[in-house]
C-alpha positions in Angstrom: 55.5 -11.2 -23.9 55.7 -13.0 -20.5 55.3 -11.4 -17.1 55.7 -12.8 -13.6 53.4 -11.3 -10.9 53.8 -11.2 -7.2 50.8 -10.8 -4.8 51.3 -10.3 -1.1 48.7 -7.8 0.1 46.9 -9.8 2.7 46.7 -13.5 3.6 48.1 -15.0 0.3 51.5 -15.0 -1.2 50.9 -15.6 -4.9 53.1 -16.0 -7.9 51.5 -15.9 -11.4 53.1 -16.3 -14.8 51.1 -14.9 -17.8 51.6 -14.6 -21.5 50.0 -12.5 -24.2 49.6 -15.6 -26.3 47.5 -18.7 -25.6 47.6 -20.4 -23.1 47.6 -17.1 -21.3 47.9 -18.4 -17.8 51.2 -20.4 -17.5 51.5 -20.7 -13.7 49.4 -20.0 -10.6 51.1 -20.7 -7.3 49.6 -19.7 -3.9 50.7 -19.9 -0.3 47.9 -18.9 2.1 48.4 -17.9 5.7 45.7 -19.4 8.0 45.5 -18.2 11.6 44.7 -20.8 14.2 42.3 -18.4 15.9 41.0 -14.9 15.5 42.0 -12.6 12.6 45.4 -12.3 10.8 48.2 -10.5 12.4 50.3 -8.5 9.9 53.7 -9.4 11.4 52.8 -13.1 11.4 51.7 -12.9 7.8 55.0 -11.2 6.8 57.0 -13.8 8.6 55.1 -16.6 6.8 55.5 -14.9 3.4 59.3 -14.5 4.0 59.5 -18.3 4.5 57.4 -19.4 1.5 58.4 -16.7 -1.1 61.4 -18.4 -2.6 59.7 -21.8 -3.0 56.7 -20.2 -4.6 58.7 -18.3 -7.2 60.7 -21.5 -7.9 57.6 -23.6 -8.3 56.0 -21.0 -10.6 59.0 -21.0 -13.0 59.3 -24.7 -13.0 55.6 -25.4 -13.6 55.4 -22.8 -16.4 58.6 -24.0 -18.1 59.7 -20.4 -18.1 63.3 -19.3 -17.3 64.3 -15.8 -16.2 65.6 -15.1 -19.7 62.1 -15.7 -21.1 60.6 -13.1 -18.7 59.8 -9.6 -20.1 58.9 -8.0 -16.8 58.1 -8.5 -13.1 54.9 -7.1 -11.7 54.1 -6.6 -8.1 51.1 -5.4 -6.0 52.3 -2.3 -4.1 49.0 -1.6 -2.4 46.5 -1.3 -1.0 47.0 -3.9 1.7 48.8 -4.8 4.9 52.1 -2.9 5.2 54.4 -5.7 6.5 52.9 -8.2 3.9 53.3 -5.7 1.1 56.9 -5.1 1.9 57.8 -8.7 1.6 56.3 -8.9 -1.9 58.0 -5.6 -2.9 61.3 -6.9 -1.7 61.0 -10.1 -3.6 59.9 -8.3 -6.8 62.8 -5.8 -6.6 65.3 -8.6 -6.1 63.9 -10.5 -9.1 63.8 -7.5 -11.4 67.3 -6.4 -10.5 68.8 -10.0 -10.7 67.1 -10.7 -14.0 67.6 -7.3 -15.5 63.9 -6.9 -16.2 61.4 -3.9 -15.9 59.5 -3.7 -12.6 55.8 -3.0 -13.1 53.8 -1.5 -10.2 50.3 -2.9 -9.9 47.3 -1.7 -7.8 45.8 -4.7 -6.1 42.2 -3.5 -6.6 42.8 -2.8 -10.3 44.1 -6.3 -10.7 40.9 -7.7 -9.2 38.9 -5.7 -11.8 41.1 -6.9 -14.7 41.0 -10.5 -13.8 37.2 -10.2 -13.7 37.1 -8.7 -17.2 39.5 -11.3 -18.4 37.8 -14.4 -17.1 34.3 -13.1 -17.7 35.3 -11.9 -21.3 33.7 -8.5 -20.7 35.2 -5.4 -22.4 33.5 -2.5 -20.5 31.5 -3.6 -17.5 30.2 -2.1 -14.4 32.1 -4.0 -11.6 31.1 -4.7 -8.1 34.3 -5.3 -6.1 33.6 -7.0 -2.7 36.4 -8.4 -0.6 37.7 -8.5 3.0 39.1 -5.0 2.8 37.3 -3.5 -0.1 33.7 -2.8 -1.2 33.0 -0.6 -4.2 31.1 -0.1 -7.4 33.3 1.0 -10.2 33.6 1.3 -14.0 36.1 2.8 -16.5 35.7 6.4 -17.6 38.2 8.9 -19.0 41.4 6.9 -18.4 40.7 5.5 -14.9 38.4 3.3 -13.0 36.0 5.7 -11.3 34.3 4.8 -7.9 30.5 5.2 -8.2 29.9 4.0 -4.7 31.8 2.4 -1.8 31.5 1.4 1.9 31.5 4.2 4.4 33.0 2.0 7.1 33.8 -1.7 7.0 34.0 -3.9 3.8 31.5 -6.6 3.0 34.0 -9.4 3.6 35.1 -7.9 6.9 31.4 -7.8 7.9 30.9 -11.5 7.2 34.2 -12.6 8.7 33.9 -10.5 11.9 30.3 -11.7 12.5 31.4 -15.3 11.9 34.3 -15.0 14.3 32.2 -13.3 17.0 29.5 -15.8 16.6 31.9 -18.7 17.1 31.5 -20.3 13.7 34.9 -19.3 12.3 37.7 -19.7 11.6 37.9 -21.3 9.1 35.6 -18.8 7.2 35.3 -20.8 4.0 35.0 -24.5 3.1 34.0 -26.4 0.0 30.4 -25.2 0.4 31.3 -21.5 0.6 31.3 -18.9 3.4 30.1 -20.2 6.8 27.6 -17.3 7.2 25.9 -18.4 3.9 25.8 -22.0 5.2 24.4 -21.0 8.5 21.7 -18.9 6.8 20.1 -21.9 5.2 16.7 -22.4 6.7 16.8 -19.0 8.4 14.0 -16.5 8.4 14.1 -12.7 8.1 14.2 -10.7 11.4 12.9 -7.2 11.6 14.7 -4.3 13.1 18.1 -4.6 11.3 19.4 -1.4 9.7 19.6 -1.2 5.9 21.9 1.7 5.2 22.4 3.0 1.6 23.3 6.6 1.4 23.2 7.7 -2.2 25.6 5.4 -3.9 27.4 4.4 -0.7 26.7 1.6 1.8 27.4 1.1 5.5 27.7 -2.1 7.4 28.9 -1.2 10.9 25.4 -0.7 12.3 24.3 -4.0 10.6 27.1 -5.9 12.4 26.2 -4.3 15.7 22.5 -5.2 15.3 23.4 -8.8 14.3 25.6 -9.4 17.3 23.1 -7.8 19.6 20.3 -10.0 18.3 22.4 -13.1 18.7 23.2 -12.2 22.3 19.5 -11.6 22.9 18.7 -15.2 22.0 17.8 -15.0 18.3 18.4 -18.1 16.3 21.8 -18.1 14.6 20.3 -19.2 11.3 17.8 -16.3 11.4 20.6 -13.7 12.2 22.9 -15.1 9.5 20.0 -15.0 6.9 19.0 -11.4 7.8 22.6 -10.2 7.8 23.3 -11.8 4.5 20.1 -10.6 2.8 20.5 -7.0 3.8 24.2 -6.8 3.0 23.9 -8.4 -0.4 20.8 -6.5 -1.3 22.5 -3.1 -0.5 25.5 -3.7 -2.8 23.3 -5.0 -5.6 21.2 -1.9 -5.3 24.1 0.5 -5.7 25.4 -1.6 -8.6 22.0 -1.3 -10.3 22.1 2.5 -9.9 25.6 2.6 -11.6 24.3 0.6 -14.5 21.4 3.0 -14.9 23.6 6.1 -14.5 26.3 5.0 -17.0 24.0 3.2 -19.5 26.5 0.3 -19.7 25.1 -3.2 -20.4 27.7 -5.4 -18.9 28.2 -6.2 -15.2 30.4 -8.5 -13.2 31.4 -9.1 -9.6 34.9 -9.7 -8.3 36.9 -10.1 -5.1 36.9 -12.6 -2.3 33.1 -12.4 -1.7 32.3 -12.8 -5.4 32.2 -16.5 -5.1 29.2 -16.4 -2.8 26.3 -18.0 -4.7 23.5 -16.0 -3.1 25.2 -12.8 -4.1 25.8 -14.0 -7.6 22.1 -15.0 -7.9 21.0 -11.5 -6.8 23.4 -9.9 -9.3 22.1 -12.1 -12.1 18.4 -11.2 -11.3 19.3 -7.5 -11.2 21.2 -7.7 -14.5 18.3 -9.5 -16.2 15.8 -6.8 -15.0 18.2 -4.1 -16.4 18.7 -5.9 -19.8 22.4 -6.3 -19.0 24.8 -9.2 -19.4 26.1 -10.6 -16.1 29.1 -12.8 -15.9 31.0 -13.1 -12.7 34.7 -13.6 -12.2 35.9 -17.2 -12.4 35.6 -18.7 -8.9 39.3 -19.7 -8.7 40.4 -16.1 -9.4 37.9 -14.4 -7.0 40.3 -14.6 -4.1 43.8 -13.0 -4.1 46.3 -14.6 -6.5 49.4 -13.9 -8.5 47.8 -14.4 -11.9 45.8 -11.2 -11.6 48.9 -9.2 -10.8 50.8 -10.7 -13.7 47.9 -10.1 -16.0 47.5 -6.4 -15.1 51.3 -6.0 -15.1 51.4 -7.5 -18.7 48.8 -5.0 -19.9 50.6 -2.1 -18.1 54.0 -3.1 -19.5 52.6 -3.2 -23.1 51.6 0.5 -22.5 55.1 1.4 -21.2 54.4 1.4 -17.5 57.4 0.5 -15.3 59.5 1.9 -12.5 63.1 1.6 -11.2 63.3 -1.1 -8.4 64.4 1.5 -5.9 61.1 3.4 -6.4 58.9 0.4 -5.7 57.4 1.9 -2.5 54.3 0.2 -1.0 51.1 2.3 -0.6 48.8 0.8 1.9 45.9 3.2 1.0 46.4 3.3 -2.8 42.9 3.9 -4.2 41.7 2.5 -7.5 40.7 5.9 -8.8 44.3 7.1 -8.4 45.6 4.7 -11.1 45.9 5.6 -14.7 44.8 2.7 -16.9 46.3 3.4 -20.4 45.8 -0.1 -21.7 42.0 -0.2 -21.4 40.2 -2.2 -22.7 43.0 -4.4 -24.0 43.6 -7.7 -22.2 45.1 -10.9 -23.7 42.7 -12.4 -26.1 40.6 -9.3 -26.5 
């Protein structure tokens, strides 16, 4: 079985081709929108996606050696995400499914991040910390769905890092070959007192931390010290609630996924926590931490095997589609499991 996946929820238009037999990943094509300054504007992203979509699909088919007649289904991320960007991906996927006469498989973007983590880390039933630009949550599978055991009450971890970096004048770009610019600026920094550490039960909050960091910077604090304090508090809080989920569920596998999951300081804290809990920690493969079409194709493949598909005319985008609203009938199956 072969599935083509379309990702277009935020800054990346991705096309992945996945098979249920080795080699599982047949193609991974990405076109990323990069703003010249500030954050991304949804209408500009949508325009960029419209320009690159056709070439990305063509390249994915050519590089995989797959023709439309070989494809068993077309998967598409229908949410959560930016409305204009999502609609481009949905339009492309509807057109491909209709033209090729193939089933269309709806995929939740967040569920896809969880599944690519399980797939690349080779974990069957882990607790998962999902941290990205627009999402921060601790989740694990229970009774047919991924259940949220904790989440951000305001802004996401990735949004915290990017917003601070932008306001501090050290981004964009937010990433380079050494990682996130906040992590790099934190090297050699020292901890500052007076920053809020907000964990409410299983939930976290970062808006007050962002305000305190920007205030400290404007008051003359060293940038390295502010970055170090911001990072240490933010990472420690999400690791704390992940540890509580492990203790509550009794599970002994843990991973981290999403765009922030490639940050080495966060991975180190997760590894230390897992060791203290007697759990196995393996993070998502770095190349699949950020948005990509492979994770959509992979999740679509698993869903299609379980009979999940919709008519193209019902492929509506859902900007606020929560992970705990999605039935996951294939769990724990993934290719190679």
